[in-house]
C-alpha positions as CSV (number, residue, x, y, z in Angstrom):
1,M,0.1,0.4,0.2
2,P,1.8,3.3,-1.1
3,R,2.6,6.0,1.7
4,T,0.3,8.7,2.1
5,T,1.4,12.3,2.3
6,D,-2.1,14.5,2.5
7,H,-2.4,14.3,6.6
8,P,-0.2,14.9,9.5
9,A,1.6,11.4,9.4
10,D,2.3,12.3,13.6
11,D,-1.1,12.3,14.1
12,T,-2.9,9.9,12.3
13,L,-3.3,6.4,12.3
14,D,-3.9,5.0,8.5
15,L,-5.6,1.5,8.8
16,R,-6.3,-0.7,6.1
17,F,-8.9,-3.9,6.6
18,I,-6.8,-6.7,4.7
19,G,-9.9,-8.9,5.7
20,N,-10.0,-11.6,8.3
21,A,-8.0,-10.0,11.7
22,T,-5.5,-9.6,9.4
23,V,-5.1,-5.4,9.3
24,L,-1.9,-3.1,8.1
25,L,-1.6,-0.1,10.1
26,S,0.9,2.9,9.3
27,Y,1.9,5.5,11.6
28,G,4.4,8.0,10.0
29,P,7.3,6.0,9.5
30,L,6.1,2.9,11.4
31,T,4.2,0.0,10.0
32,L,3.0,-3.3,11.3
33,L,0.8,-6.1,10.6
34,T,-1.7,-7.9,12.4
35,D,-2.4,-11.6,12.6
36,P,-1.6,-12.4,9.1
37,N,-3.6,-14.6,6.9
38,F,-3.4,-15.0,3.1
39,L,-5.0,-17.8,2.4
40,H,-7.0,-17.6,-0.9
41,R,-10.9,-18.2,-1.1
42,G,-11.3,-21.7,-0.9
43,Q,-8.3,-23.3,0.7
44,Y,-8.7,-24.5,4.1
45,A,-7.3,-23.6,7.3
46,Y,-5.8,-25.8,9.8
47,L,-8.1,-25.2,13.2
48,G,-5.9,-28.0,15.3
49,Y,-7.1,-31.7,16.2
50,G,-7.6,-32.4,12.5
51,L,-9.9,-29.4,11.9
52,L,-10.4,-27.4,9.5
53,S,-12.0,-24.4,7.5
54,R,-12.5,-23.3,4.3
55,R,-12.2,-19.6,3.4
56,L,-15.1,-17.7,1.8
57,T,-12.8,-14.4,0.7
58,E,-10.5,-13.2,-0.6
59,P,-7.7,-10.8,1.0
60,A,-8.0,-8.0,0.1
61,L,-3.5,-8.1,-0.4
62,D,-1.6,-11.2,-1.5
63,V,1.5,-11.3,1.0
64,H,3.5,-10.5,-1.8
65,E,1.7,-6.7,-2.0
66,L,2.9,-5.6,1.1
67,P,5.2,-2.8,2.1
68,R,8.3,-3.0,4.8
69,L,6.5,-4.1,8.1
70,D,8.7,-3.1,11.5
71,G,6.6,-5.4,12.9
72,I,4.0,-7.7,13.0
73,V,1.3,-8.7,16.5
74,L,-0.2,-11.9,16.2
75,S,-2.6,-12.8,18.8
76,H,-2.1,-16.4,18.6
77,L,-0.7,-19.3,16.1
78,H,-3.9,-20.9,14.9
79,G,-3.8,-21.0,10.9
80,D,-6.4,-18.7,10.1
81,H,-4.9,-16.0,12.1
82,W,-1.1,-17.1,10.5
83,D,-1.0,-19.5,8.0
84,R,1.2,-21.1,5.4
85,R,1.4,-18.1,3.0
86,A,2.7,-16.6,6.1
87,R,5.1,-18.7,7.5
88,R,6.6,-19.0,3.7
89,H,6.9,-15.4,2.4
90,L,7.1,-13.1,5.2
91,D,10.3,-11.2,6.0
92,R,12.1,-13.3,9.1
93,A,14.2,-10.5,9.6
94,V,10.8,-8.9,10.8
95,P,10.0,-9.0,15.1
96,V,6.9,-10.4,15.5
97,L,5.1,-10.0,18.9
98,T,3.3,-13.0,20.1
99,T,2.2,-15.8,22.5
100,P,5.1,-18.0,25.3
101,H,3.3,-20.3,23.2
102,A,3.4,-19.2,19.7
103,A,6.5,-17.2,19.5
104,R,8.6,-20.6,20.7
105,R,7.4,-22.6,18.0
106,L,7.9,-19.6,15.4
107,R,11.4,-19.5,16.7
108,V,12.3,-22.9,16.7
109,L,9.9,-24.7,13.7
110,H,9.1,-21.8,11.7
111,G,12.5,-20.4,11.0
112,F,11.3,-16.4,12.4
113,P,14.5,-15.6,15.1
114,R,12.9,-12.2,16.0
115,T,10.0,-13.2,17.7
116,V,8.9,-11.7,21.3
117,G,7.3,-14.0,23.7
118,L,4.9,-11.5,25.7
119,R,3.3,-12.3,29.1
120,T,0.1,-10.6,29.9
121,W,0.6,-6.8,31.1
122,Q,4.1,-7.3,29.2
123,G,5.2,-4.4,26.8
124,F,7.6,-4.3,24.1
125,T,8.7,-0.7,22.0
126,L,8.9,-0.3,18.2
127,R,10.6,2.7,16.7
128,R,11.8,4.3,13.6
129,G,12.2,7.7,12.1
130,G,10.6,9.4,15.7
131,A,8.1,7.6,15.6
132,Q,6.5,4.6,18.4
133,V,4.6,2.3,19.2
134,R,4.3,0.3,22.4
135,V,2.9,-3.5,22.3
136,T,1.4,-4.8,25.4
137,A,0.2,-7.9,26.0
138,L,-3.9,-8.2,27.3
139,P,-5.7,-10.8,29.0
140,G,-7.5,-13.3,26.3
141,R,-9.4,-16.4,26.6
142,H,-10.1,-18.6,23.5
143,A,-13.0,-20.5,25.4
144,G,-15.2,-20.4,27.9
145,Q,-14.6,-24.3,29.1
146,A,-11.4,-25.6,30.5
147,L,-11.4,-28.4,28.8
148,L,-11.9,-26.7,25.5
149,R,-9.2,-23.9,26.4
150,G,-6.6,-27.1,27.1
151,L,-7.3,-27.9,23.3
152,L,-6.5,-24.2,21.9
153,P,-3.7,-22.1,22.1
154,P,-3.2,-19.4,24.0
155,V,-4.6,-16.1,22.8
156,M,-3.2,-12.3,23.9
157,G,-5.3,-9.0,23.3
158,S,-3.2,-6.3,22.6
159,M,-2.9,-2.2,23.5
160,L,-1.0,-0.4,20.9
161,E,0.3,2.9,22.0
162,F,1.4,5.1,19.3
163,G,3.3,8.8,19.6
164,P,7.1,10.1,19.2
165,A,9.8,8.4,19.8
166,G,10.3,9.0,23.8
167,G,7.2,11.5,23.7
168,P,3.8,10.9,25.2
169,V,0.8,8.5,23.8
170,R,-1.1,10.1,21.2
171,L,-3.4,6.6,19.6
172,R,-4.2,4.0,21.6
173,L,-5.7,1.1,19.9
174,Y,-6.6,-1.9,21.5
175,I,-6.9,-5.6,19.4
176,S,-9.4,-8.0,21.2
177,G,-7.6,-11.3,19.7
178,D,-9.5,-14.3,19.7
179,T,-11.2,-14.0,23.2
180,L,-14.8,-14.4,24.3
181,V,-15.8,-12.0,27.2
182,Y,-15.3,-12.8,30.3
183,D,-14.6,-10.6,34.0
184,G,-10.9,-10.7,33.2
185,L,-11.0,-8.6,30.3
186,D,-12.3,-5.6,32.9
187,E,-8.8,-5.0,34.7
188,I,-7.9,-3.4,31.0
189,T,-9.5,-0.4,31.6
190,R,-8.1,0.1,35.1
191,R,-5.0,0.2,33.8
192,F,-5.2,2.3,30.3
193,P,-7.2,4.8,29.7
194,A,-9.9,4.9,26.5
195,A,-8.7,3.4,23.5
196,D,-9.0,5.9,20.5
197,L,-10.4,2.8,18.4
198,A,-11.1,-0.8,19.7
199,V,-10.3,-3.6,17.0
200,L,-12.9,-6.3,17.9
201,H,-12.1,-9.8,16.3
202,L,-16.2,-11.3,16.3
203,G,-18.0,-14.2,14.0
204,G,-19.2,-16.5,16.4
205,T,-17.0,-19.1,15.6
206,T,-18.3,-22.5,16.7
207,L,-16.7,-25.7,17.0
208,P,-17.8,-29.2,16.7
209,G,-20.1,-29.8,19.7
210,G,-21.5,-25.6,19.6
211,F,-18.7,-24.3,21.6
212,L,-17.9,-21.2,20.9
213,A,-14.3,-20.1,20.1
214,T,-15.1,-15.8,19.2
215,M,-17.2,-13.5,20.1
216,D,-20.3,-13.4,18.5
217,G,-22.3,-10.0,18.0
218,A,-23.8,-10.3,21.9
219,Q,-20.3,-10.8,23.3
220,G,-18.7,-7.8,20.9
221,A,-21.4,-5.5,21.6
222,E,-21.0,-6.7,25.7
223,L,-16.9,-5.8,25.3
224,A,-17.4,-2.6,23.8
225,R,-19.7,-1.4,26.4
226,R,-17.3,-2.7,29.2
227,L,-14.7,-0.9,27.5
228,D,-15.6,2.3,26.3
229,P,-13.3,3.0,23.3
230,R,-13.9,6.2,21.3
231,R,-14.3,3.7,18.1
232,V,-15.0,0.4,17.0
233,L,-14.0,-1.3,14.4
234,P,-15.3,-5.1,14.0
235,V,-12.9,-8.2,11.9
236,H,-12.7,-11.5,12.1
237,Y,-16.3,-12.5,10.4
238,G,-17.6,-14.0,7.4
239,D,-14.8,-15.2,6.1
240,Y,-14.6,-18.8,7.2
241,T,-16.8,-21.8,7.5
242,V,-16.9,-21.6,11.0
243,M,-18.1,-18.4,11.8
244,R,-21.4,-18.6,12.7
245,S,-22.5,-14.9,13.9
246,P,-22.8,-12.2,11.0
247,L,-21.8,-8.7,11.0
248,T,-25.3,-7.5,11.5
249,D,-25.7,-9.5,14.4
250,F,-23.1,-6.8,16.0
251,L,-24.4,-3.8,14.8
252,A,-28.1,-4.6,16.1
253,E,-26.8,-5.2,19.5
254,A,-24.4,-2.2,18.8
255,D,-27.7,0.7,18.4
256,R,-29.6,-1.2,21.1
257,L,-26.4,-1.0,23.2
258,G,-26.7,2.9,22.2
259,L,-23.2,2.1,20.9
260,G,-23.8,2.7,17.2
261,D,-22.5,5.9,15.9
262,R,-19.5,4.2,17.3
263,V,-18.9,1.5,14.7
264,V,-16.0,2.5,12.0
265,H,-17.7,0.7,8.5
266,C,-14.7,-0.1,7.1
267,P,-15.4,-3.4,4.9
268,H,-13.1,-5.6,3.8
269,G,-10.6,-4.1,1.4
270,G,-11.5,-0.7,3.0
271,R,-9.2,1.8,4.3
272,A,-9.7,3.9,7.7
273,L,-7.5,7.4,9.0
274,L,-7.6,8.2,12.6
275,P,-6.7,11.5,13.4
276,A,-5.4,11.6,17.4
277,G,-7.4,13.0,19.9
278,P,-10.5,12.3,21.5
279,G,-13.1,13.8,19.3
280,A,-11.0,12.5,15.8
281,V,-13.6,11.2,13.6
282,P,-12.3,9.0,11.5
283,V,-12.6,9.3,7.8
284,V,-13.1,5.9,5.6
285,H,-12.4,5.3,2.0
């Protein structure tokens, strides 16, 4: 994606929604990628224990079309968040910030030596050209049942705090990761001021037996109510056959809770510009 020059780079987050949970973020000279998933429509993601899910959408960018990256934020090691195309074609010199579980496997098995495993509430700072982002790992829970949590890879949310190198935080971006809503997430609001934008992984991913593994529309709206971000961007819906809760479920529940005006309507392939400041209004292309 070509870098734009029609806005103050130091004060604006440039976001492109590639598909599923994959988002390309640019803040001044810094460029980050979240949960790289570049499988094509009709290809299958491996979710573990023989479970496959077919992709229903095309990514808005191919892995070969990405710009230079300063870092990758990976919520967990699942086939729809780190797929075989990412493993084969991403630059192995790029730092990957993820869970300790995923970090061990990426370093040893996948050949990404600069992977950093972050425990919950631990942070890591990336800098380039006078800009920085502090990435802090946040709690997440991929399933409600203890037995099922033991079968799924550990997941983290993350808080990305953008600003000038050595200076104050100008923008906060919360990424939920593939979590369900539970009381442990309430600690986020006690440790961080309200995020400027919350990127919520939705879709209501349903595993055999009817077990929910990602937030459906009602849970996503409830998490937005609890965390009270200024804006909300829904992602991770409608991309795979295991996703059973459409975006309309979330939009209806957000409206019911009085949060409809906070939703950023950025479709697959869309781009949103989020200026700094509490009254800032995102611009979607």
